[in-house]
C-alpha positions as CSV (number, residue, x, y, z in Angstrom):
1,M,68.3,58.4,-5.7
2,S,66.4,55.2,-7.5
3,N,66.2,54.8,-10.7
4,K,62.4,55.0,-10.7
5,L,62.4,58.0,-8.4
6,K,65.0,59.7,-11.7
7,Q,63.1,58.7,-14.6
8,I,59.6,59.8,-12.4
9,L,61.5,62.9,-12.6
10,K,63.2,62.8,-16.0
11,I,59.9,62.0,-17.3
12,G,57.5,64.6,-15.4
13,L,59.5,67.3,-14.6
14,P,59.6,68.9,-18.0
15,W,55.8,68.1,-18.6
16,G,54.9,70.1,-15.5
17,I,57.9,72.8,-16.5
18,G,56.4,73.3,-20.2
19,M,52.6,73.1,-18.9
20,F,53.6,75.5,-16.7
21,I,54.8,77.9,-19.0
22,L,51.8,77.1,-21.3
23,L,49.0,78.4,-19.1
24,T,50.4,80.8,-16.9
25,F,52.6,82.3,-19.4
26,I,51.5,82.4,-23.5
27,F,47.7,81.1,-23.2
28,P,47.1,84.3,-21.2
29,Y,49.1,86.6,-22.8
30,F,47.6,85.6,-25.8
31,N,44.1,86.1,-24.3
32,D,44.7,90.0,-23.0
33,E,44.1,88.7,-19.1
34,D,46.6,89.4,-16.7
35,I,49.9,88.0,-15.7
36,T,50.5,88.2,-12.3
37,L,52.3,87.2,-9.7
38,K,50.4,85.5,-7.6
39,K,48.8,84.0,-10.5
40,T,52.0,82.8,-10.9
41,G,53.2,81.2,-7.4
42,I,50.3,79.2,-6.8
43,A,50.2,77.4,-10.7
44,F,54.4,76.9,-9.9
45,P,53.6,74.8,-7.6
46,L,50.8,72.7,-9.0
47,W,52.2,72.2,-12.1
48,M,55.0,70.5,-10.3
49,L,53.1,68.5,-8.1
50,G,51.7,67.4,-11.2
51,G,54.2,67.0,-12.8
52,L,55.2,64.2,-10.8
53,L,52.0,62.8,-10.9
54,F,52.6,62.7,-14.4
55,G,55.7,61.3,-14.5
56,Y,54.7,58.9,-11.5
57,S,51.7,57.6,-13.5
58,M,54.1,57.0,-17.2
59,Q,56.4,55.5,-15.2
60,R,53.9,52.8,-13.4
61,W,51.4,52.4,-16.8
62,M,53.6,52.1,-19.5
63,P,55.3,49.9,-20.5
64,K,58.8,49.0,-20.2
């Protein structure tokens, strides 16, 4: 695995997992919204993809 890919995963996946938990479970809980398996199943891959894109953008444009 290349060093760039490791950096992208190291930055992006924690961000994606954090956003997934925050926006799929915590905010709906406090807003008395339903937390369903369908919403969770849709949100997880989207936030993982978003995390990878975030990691890529941070690796690409942030100064070393």
